N, C-alpha and C positions, 0 to 999 in steps of 0.2 A: 067479874068480867072475864070472859075467855079470851085468850090470845090465840091468834091464828098461827099455827105451826108452819114454818116454811117448807117442811118436808111434804106436806099435803097439797101444796100449790102446784098446779100444772101450768106450763106456758100457754099463752093464749093461742088458739088455733088460727087466728087471723093476724096479718101483718099490715101495717100502713104502707103506703106506696114507697116511701124512702127506705123502709126496712126491707121491702120486697126487692128493691134495686140492689141493696147490699147482699141479700140472701141469694139472688141469682148471679151475683158477681158482675152486674152491668157497670158498676162504678169502676171496675178494674180494666175495662176494655178500651178506655180512652175515648169514649163517646162524649161529645159536648153536651148532649141532652139525653141522659139515660132514661129520664121520665117519658120521653117520646117513644123510646123502645118499648116501655111497658104499655103505653097507650096503643101502640101498633099491635102488640100481642092481644090486647082486649078487642081491638077492631077485627082482628083475624079470627077471633073466637077461641083462642088458646087459653085465655084466662077469663074468668067470670067474677068480677069484683062485686062487692056489696058496698052500699054507702052507709057509713055510720057518721052521723052529725055532719053530713055534707062532704066527708072525706072518703076516698076509696080505700077499701081494705080487701086483702087477698088471702084466701085460705091456703094454709101451708101445704096441704096435699096437692093442690093444683100447681103450686110453685115447684114442688118436687117432681111432678110429672113433666113440666116444661123444662126443668133443669136436666132431666134424664133423657127426654126424647126430642127436645126442640119444640118448635111451635106447632107441630102436627099438620099445619095447613100451609104448605109451601107453594101456593099458587101465585108465585111472583112473576112479574113481567107480562108482556102481551103475547097472545098466541102468534105463532109464526104464520106468515102469509105463504100460501102454496102457489108456486108458479113463478 
């Protein structure tokens, strides 16, 4: 029986939602519900999760892009009224 060498194992390219929160540092911002911040990023289109066994998983490359550049789509607020 072969044993799997730990040197050949690579980290999984996907993180669960609680791991993504820690990876992005949302847990250190003092937010009451950092999971809602992740859901906001999904709703805005900055993150594209997949579902694995009914749970959300996020690709590390997308998390790196959001960490470096922000949420890409900063269409916050309402348009100003002219006049």
